[in-house]
VOBA-898773 format. One record per residue (C-alpha): residue number from 0; residue in three letters; x, y, z. Coordinates in steps of 0.1 Angstrom, whole numbers, padded with zeros to 4 digits. Layout:
residues N
@nr NUM, rest Ala, east X, north Y, up Z
...
This chain:
residues 281
@nr 0, rest Unk, east -0319, north -0743, up 0523
@nr 1, rest Unk, east -0318, north -0706, up 0531
@nr 2, rest Unk, east -0280, north -0708, up 0535
@nr 3, rest Unk, east -0277, north -0725, up 0500
@nr 4, rest Unk, east -0298, north -0698, up 0484
@nr 5, rest Unk, east -0276, north -0671, up 0499
@nr 6, rest Unk, east -0246, north -0688, up 0484
@nr 7, rest Unk, east -0261, north -0688, up 0450
@nr 8, rest Unk, east -0272, north -0652, up 0451
@nr 9, rest Unk, east -0256, north -0629, up 0425
@nr 10, rest Unk, east -0225, north -0610, up 0436
@nr 11, rest Unk, east -0228, north -0575, up 0449
@nr 12, rest Unk, east -0216, north -0544, up 0429
@nr 13, rest Unk, east -0184, north -0544, up 0448
@nr 14, rest Unk, east -0176, north -0580, up 0440
@nr 15, rest Unk, east -0183, north -0577, up 0402
@nr 16, rest Unk, east -0152, north -0557, up 0392
@nr 17, rest Unk, east -0130, north -0582, up 0410
@nr 18, rest Unk, east -0146, north -0611, up 0391
@nr 19, rest Unk, east -0141, north -0592, up 0358
@nr 20, rest Unk, east -0105, north -0585, up 0365
@nr 21, rest Unk, east -0100, north -0622, up 0373
@nr 22, rest Unk, east -0117, north -0633, up 0341
@nr 23, rest Unk, east -0097, north -0609, up 0320
@nr 24, rest Unk, east -0064, north -0620, up 0336
@nr 25, rest Unk, east -0074, north -0656, up 0332
@nr 26, rest Unk, east -0075, north -0652, up 0295
@nr 27, rest Unk, east -0037, north -0647, up 0293
@nr 28, rest Unk, east -0017, north -0623, up 0272
@nr 29, rest Unk, east -0029, north -0637, up 0239
@nr 30, rest Unk, east -0064, north -0622, up 0245
@nr 31, rest Unk, east -0051, north -0587, up 0251
@nr 32, rest Unk, east -0031, north -0584, up 0218
@nr 33, rest Unk, east -0047, north -0564, up 0190
@nr 34, rest Unk, east -0057, north -0583, up 0159
@nr 35, rest Unk, east -0033, north -0579, up 0130
@nr 36, rest Unk, east -0045, north -0560, up 0100
@nr 37, rest Unk, east -0053, north -0580, up 0069
@nr 38, rest Unk, east -0032, north -0577, up 0038
@nr 39, rest Unk, east -0059, north -0557, up 0020
@nr 40, rest Unk, east -0060, north -0531, up 0047
@nr 41, rest Unk, east -0022, north -0527, up 0045
@nr 42, rest Unk, east -0023, north -0523, up 0007
@nr 43, rest Unk, east -0051, north -0497, up 0009
@nr 44, rest Unk, east -0033, north -0477, up 0035
@nr 45, rest Unk, east -0001, north -0477, up 0014
@nr 46, rest Unk, east -0020, north -0466, up -0017
@nr 47, rest Unk, east -0038, north -0437, up 0002
@nr 48, rest Unk, east -0005, north -0426, up 0017
@nr 49, rest Unk, east 0012, north -0426, up -0017
@nr 50, rest Unk, east -0017, north -0407, up -0034
@nr 51, rest Unk, east -0019, north -0380, up -0007
@nr 52, rest Unk, east 0003, north -0350, up -0016
@nr 53, rest Unk, east 0028, north -0340, up 0011
@nr 54, rest Unk, east 0022, north -0306, up 0026
@nr 55, rest Unk, east 0059, north -0296, up 0022
@nr 56, rest Unk, east 0057, north -0304, up -0016
@nr 57, rest Unk, east 0026, north -0282, up -0020
@nr 58, rest Unk, east 0041, north -0253, up -0001
@nr 59, rest Unk, east 0073, north -0255, up -0021
@nr 60, rest Unk, east 0054, north -0255, up -0054
@nr 61, rest Unk, east 0032, north -0225, up -0043
@nr 62, rest Unk, east 0062, north -0205, up -0031
@nr 63, rest Unk, east 0081, north -0213, up -0064
@nr 64, rest Unk, east 0051, north -0201, up -0085
@nr 65, rest Unk, east 0048, north -0169, up -0064
@nr 66, rest Unk, east 0086, north -0163, up -0068
@nr 67, rest Unk, east 0083, north -0166, up -0106
@nr 68, rest Unk, east 0053, north -0143, up -0108
@nr 69, rest Unk, east 0069, north -0116, up -0086
@nr 70, rest Unk, east 0098, north -0113, up -0111
@nr 71, rest Unk, east 0076, north -0093, up -0135
@nr 72, rest Unk, east 0085, north -0056, up -0133
@nr 73, rest Unk, east 0049, north -0046, up -0139
@nr 74, rest Unk, east 0041, north -0058, up -0103
@nr 75, rest Unk, east 0066, north -0035, up -0087
@nr 76, rest Unk, east 0049, north -0008, up -0066
@nr 77, rest Unk, east 0039, north 0022, up -0088
@nr 78, rest Unk, east 0052, north 0007, up -0120
@nr 79, rest Unk, east 0018, north 0000, up -0136
@nr 80, rest Unk, east 0004, north 0034, up -0126
@nr 81, rest Unk, east 0034, north 0052, up -0142
@nr 82, rest Unk, east 0031, north 0031, up -0173
@nr 83, rest Unk, east -0006, north 0039, up -0177
@nr 84, rest Unk, east 0001, north 0077, up -0173
@nr 85, rest Unk, east 0028, north 0074, up -0200
@nr 86, rest Unk, east 0007, north 0057, up -0226
@nr 87, rest Unk, east -0024, north 0079, up -0218
@nr 88, rest Unk, east -0002, north 0109, up -0227
@nr 89, rest Unk, east 0005, north 0094, up -0261
@nr 90, rest Unk, east -0032, north 0092, up -0270
@nr 91, rest Unk, east -0041, north 0118, up -0297
@nr 92, rest Unk, east -0076, north 0131, up -0288
@nr 93, rest Unk, east -0079, north 0146, up -0323
@nr 94, rest Unk, east -0074, north 0112, up -0339
@nr 95, rest Unk, east -0083, north 0087, up -0313
@nr 96, rest Unk, east -0109, north 0104, up -0292
@nr 97, rest Unk, east -0116, north 0097, up -0255
@nr 98, rest Unk, east -0102, north 0067, up -0237
@nr 99, rest Unk, east -0126, north 0040, up -0229
@nr 100, rest Unk, east -0105, north 0013, up -0212
@nr 101, rest Unk, east -0069, north 0002, up -0206
@nr 102, rest Unk, east -0057, north -0034, up -0206
@nr 103, rest Unk, east -0026, north -0054, up -0198
@nr 104, rest Unk, east -0022, north -0083, up -0222
@nr 105, rest Unk, east 0002, north -0105, up -0241
@nr 106, rest Unk, east 0005, north -0105, up -0279
@nr 107, rest Unk, east 0012, north -0138, up -0297
@nr 108, rest Unk, east 0027, north -0132, up -0331
@nr 109, rest Unk, east 0025, north -0155, up -0362
@nr 110, rest Unk, east 0056, north -0174, up -0350
@nr 111, rest Unk, east 0041, north -0181, up -0315
@nr 112, rest Unk, east 0063, north -0155, up -0297
@nr 113, rest Unk, east 0047, north -0139, up -0266
@nr 114, rest Unk, east 0052, north -0101, up -0261
@nr 115, rest Unk, east 0040, north -0080, up -0232
@nr 116, rest Unk, east 0016, north -0052, up -0243
@nr 117, rest Unk, east -0005, north -0024, up -0229
@nr 118, rest Unk, east -0037, north -0019, up -0249
@nr 119, rest Unk, east -0061, north 0010, up -0250
@nr 120, rest Unk, east -0096, north 0012, up -0265
@nr 121, rest Unk, east -0107, north 0047, up -0274
@nr 122, rest Unk, east -0136, north 0062, up -0294
@nr 123, rest Unk, east -0119, north 0057, up -0327
@nr 124, rest Unk, east -0088, north 0035, up -0323
@nr 125, rest Unk, east -0074, north 0003, up -0308
@nr 126, rest Unk, east -0039, north 0013, up -0296
@nr 127, rest Unk, east -0013, north -0014, up -0288
@nr 128, rest Unk, east 0018, north -0003, up -0269
@nr 129, rest Unk, east 0051, north -0020, up -0265
@nr 130, rest Unk, east 0061, north -0006, up -0232
@nr 131, rest Unk, east 0094, north -0010, up -0213
@nr 132, rest Unk, east 0085, north -0014, up -0177
@nr 133, rest Unk, east 0122, north -0012, up -0167
@nr 134, rest Unk, east 0131, north 0021, up -0183
@nr 135, rest Unk, east 0095, north 0035, up -0182
@nr 136, rest Unk, east 0095, north 0042, up -0220
@nr 137, rest Unk, east 0071, north 0034, up -0248
@nr 138, rest Unk, east 0091, north 0017, up -0276
@nr 139, rest Unk, east 0063, north 0012, up -0302
@nr 140, rest Unk, east 0027, north 0021, up -0309
@nr 141, rest Unk, east 0003, north 0003, up -0333
@nr 142, rest Unk, east -0028, north 0022, up -0341
@nr 143, rest Unk, east -0058, north 0003, up -0356
@nr 144, rest Unk, east -0089, north 0023, up -0365
@nr 145, rest Unk, east -0120, north 0007, up -0351
@nr 146, rest Unk, east -0141, north 0014, up -0382
@nr 147, rest Unk, east -0119, north -0010, up -0403
@nr 148, rest Unk, east -0122, north -0039, up -0378
@nr 149, rest Unk, east -0145, north -0064, up -0395
@nr 150, rest Unk, east -0140, north -0097, up -0375
@nr 151, rest Unk, east -0132, north -0108, up -0340
@nr 152, rest Unk, east -0125, north -0145, up -0333
@nr 153, rest Unk, east -0119, north -0162, up -0300
@nr 154, rest Unk, east -0111, north -0197, up -0289
@nr 155, rest Unk, east -0084, north -0222, up -0281
@nr 156, rest Unk, east -0051, north -0221, up -0299
@nr 157, rest Unk, east -0043, north -0246, up -0326
@nr 158, rest Unk, east -0013, north -0255, up -0347
@nr 159, rest Unk, east -0007, north -0275, up -0379
@nr 160, rest Unk, east -0009, north -0313, up -0376
@nr 161, rest Unk, east 0029, north -0319, up -0378
@nr 162, rest Unk, east 0038, north -0290, up -0356
@nr 163, rest Unk, east 0059, north -0295, up -0325
@nr 164, rest Unk, east 0045, north -0265, up -0307
@nr 165, rest Unk, east 0015, north -0262, up -0284
@nr 166, rest Unk, east -0001, north -0235, up -0263
@nr 167, rest Unk, east -0027, north -0237, up -0236
@nr 168, rest Unk, east -0055, north -0213, up -0229
@nr 169, rest Unk, east -0076, north -0191, up -0251
@nr 170, rest Unk, east -0068, north -0162, up -0274
@nr 171, rest Unk, east -0085, north -0134, up -0293
@nr 172, rest Unk, east -0077, north -0124, up -0329
@nr 173, rest Unk, east -0088, north -0091, up -0344
@nr 174, rest Unk, east -0090, north -0088, up -0382
@nr 175, rest Unk, east -0092, north -0055, up -0401
@nr 176, rest Unk, east -0087, north -0065, up -0437
@nr 177, rest Unk, east -0103, north -0099, up -0446
@nr 178, rest Unk, east -0097, north -0094, up -0483
@nr 179, rest Unk, east -0060, north -0091, up -0480
@nr 180, rest Unk, east -0041, north -0123, up -0474
@nr 181, rest Unk, east -0006, north -0120, up -0459
@nr 182, rest Unk, east 0022, north -0127, up -0484
@nr 183, rest Unk, east 0045, north -0157, up -0483
@nr 184, rest Unk, east 0074, north -0135, up -0472
@nr 185, rest Unk, east 0053, north -0120, up -0444
@nr 186, rest Unk, east 0042, north -0153, up -0431
@nr 187, rest Unk, east 0077, north -0167, up -0429
@nr 188, rest Unk, east 0093, north -0135, up -0416
@nr 189, rest Unk, east 0093, north -0135, up -0378
@nr 190, rest Unk, east 0097, north -0097, up -0378
@nr 191, rest Unk, east 0069, north -0089, up -0402
@nr 192, rest Unk, east 0045, north -0062, up -0391
@nr 193, rest Unk, east 0022, north -0059, up -0421
@nr 194, rest Unk, east -0002, north -0087, up -0412
@nr 195, rest Unk, east -0039, north -0077, up -0412
@nr 196, rest Unk, east -0046, north -0091, up -0378
@nr 197, rest Unk, east -0034, north -0092, up -0342
@nr 198, rest Unk, east -0036, north -0120, up -0316
@nr 199, rest Unk, east -0039, north -0113, up -0279
@nr 200, rest Unk, east -0041, north -0135, up -0248
@nr 201, rest Unk, east -0040, north -0133, up -0210
@nr 202, rest Unk, east -0010, north -0118, up -0193
@nr 203, rest Unk, east 0008, north -0142, up -0168
@nr 204, rest Unk, east 0001, north -0119, up -0138
@nr 205, rest Unk, east -0037, north -0121, up -0142
@nr 206, rest Unk, east -0040, north -0144, up -0111
@nr 207, rest Unk, east -0020, north -0121, up -0087
@nr 208, rest Unk, east -0050, north -0099, up -0076
@nr 209, rest Unk, east -0085, north -0088, up -0086
@nr 210, rest Unk, east -0070, north -0056, up -0101
@nr 211, rest Unk, east -0048, north -0075, up -0125
@nr 212, rest Unk, east -0075, north -0101, up -0132
@nr 213, rest Unk, east -0098, north -0073, up -0145
@nr 214, rest Unk, east -0069, north -0057, up -0165
@nr 215, rest Unk, east -0060, north -0090, up -0182
@nr 216, rest Unk, east -0095, north -0105, up -0188
@nr 217, rest Unk, east -0097, north -0114, up -0225
@nr 218, rest Unk, east -0135, north -0120, up -0224
@nr 219, rest Unk, east -0142, north -0086, up -0210
@nr 220, rest Unk, east -0118, north -0070, up -0235
@nr 221, rest Unk, east -0136, north -0087, up -0263
@nr 222, rest Unk, east -0170, north -0073, up -0252
@nr 223, rest Unk, east -0156, north -0038, up -0248
@nr 224, rest Unk, east -0138, north -0039, up -0282
@nr 225, rest Unk, east -0169, north -0052, up -0300
@nr 226, rest Unk, east -0191, north -0023, up -0285
@nr 227, rest Unk, east -0165, north 0003, up -0294
@nr 228, rest Unk, east -0160, north -0010, up -0330
@nr 229, rest Unk, east -0198, north -0012, up -0336
@nr 230, rest Unk, east -0201, north 0025, up -0325
@nr 231, rest Unk, east -0172, north 0035, up -0347
@nr 232, rest Unk, east -0188, north 0017, up -0377
@nr 233, rest Unk, east -0220, north 0036, up -0371
@nr 234, rest Unk, east -0204, north 0070, up -0367
@nr 235, rest Unk, east -0177, north 0067, up -0394
@nr 236, rest Unk, east -0185, north 0041, up -0420
@nr 237, rest Unk, east -0154, north 0029, up -0439
@nr 238, rest Unk, east -0159, north 0029, up -0477
@nr 239, rest Unk, east -0162, north -0006, up -0491
@nr 240, rest Unk, east -0167, north -0023, up -0457
@nr 241, rest Unk, east -0199, north -0037, up -0442
@nr 242, rest Unk, east -0211, north -0018, up -0412
@nr 243, rest Unk, east -0206, north -0042, up -0383
@nr 244, rest Unk, east -0183, north -0066, up -0366
@nr 245, rest Unk, east -0186, north -0103, up -0369
@nr 246, rest Unk, east -0177, north -0122, up -0337
@nr 247, rest Unk, east -0168, north -0159, up -0342
@nr 248, rest Unk, east -0161, north -0187, up -0317
@nr 249, rest Unk, east -0133, north -0207, up -0334
@nr 250, rest Unk, east -0098, north -0219, up -0329
@nr 251, rest Unk, east -0069, north -0194, up -0331
@nr 252, rest Unk, east -0047, north -0211, up -0357
@nr 253, rest Unk, east -0009, north -0204, up -0356
@nr 254, rest Unk, east 0009, north -0217, up -0387
@nr 255, rest Unk, east 0042, north -0225, up -0370
@nr 256, rest Unk, east 0059, north -0259, up -0370
@nr 257, rest Unk, east 0092, north -0261, up -0352
@nr 258, rest Unk, east 0095, north -0227, up -0335
@nr 259, rest Unk, east 0127, north -0232, up -0316
@nr 260, rest Unk, east 0131, north -0195, up -0311
@nr 261, rest Unk, east 0096, north -0191, up -0298
@nr 262, rest Unk, east 0100, north -0221, up -0275
@nr 263, rest Unk, east 0131, north -0208, up -0259
@nr 264, rest Unk, east 0117, north -0173, up -0257
@nr 265, rest Unk, east 0084, north -0183, up -0242
@nr 266, rest Unk, east 0099, north -0206, up -0217
@nr 267, rest Unk, east 0122, north -0179, up -0204
@nr 268, rest Unk, east 0096, north -0151, up -0208
@nr 269, rest Unk, east 0119, north -0131, up -0230
@nr 270, rest Unk, east 0090, north -0110, up -0243
@nr 271, rest Unk, east 0083, north -0096, up -0208
@nr 272, rest Unk, east 0101, north -0071, up -0186
@nr 273, rest Unk, east 0114, north -0094, up -0158
@nr 274, rest Unk, east 0141, north -0096, up -0133
@nr 275, rest Unk, east 0166, north -0120, up -0148
@nr 276, rest Unk, east 0189, north -0124, up -0118
@nr 277, rest Unk, east 0226, north -0116, up -0114
@nr 278, rest Unk, east 0247, north -0123, up -0145
@nr 279, rest Unk, east 0280, north -0115, up -0130
@nr 280, rest Unk, east 0306, north -0138, up -0114
């Protein structure tokens, strides 16, 4: 009996691995093969792989965007500082007063054409400069007395119902003669300069750095312009105008329908000083 009990005793620790190896080998090759994935798992894996963007595509898009941005001459080292010095020298302290702030913005005209602009807010004036960042020369100055500004509206851009044009982002429109409506000739003349308002929006280089982000910020520009205009109204009231500036949150409407010229110009950034590449053969 004692000998039988010893035969039925559990195997020792040294004998257990041997038995496990025998049992696993006895199962045959079919037991060691991994289970095949179900059809649903394969479909989900394919969908996830298709939806996940490739790293190479992301890097190519990022580098392309950076290349396009770097073509602006205003980003060249020293260019913006020189431009600011040039326009500051054109401020007439006897008429405009002291300089409050300087901004880099884009003007959108009544035909939806974008144009690069430097803007200065002073004690008495809103100065809009058309500056050539290639030749370092100011081509045009528009002086708007702050005490005649009566309305500032800001919001998304909008177009007529049947218009083929569209524009993303927000804009700011400054009015200084609400009683005078632009004539039919002025509204349909793409070169008209007698409109009683001006529309401004962000410059494309606003995302390059914190410095340009502050120079191109439309919201901050609106606040600074409102404060300066309110002070100008209090110091020098304009006859026949209410003292104060009305700020409205509303769409910036551009009455343009086809705008082939503006479409081509805006797509190629013709209103900006940019490197256009080699045109020779």
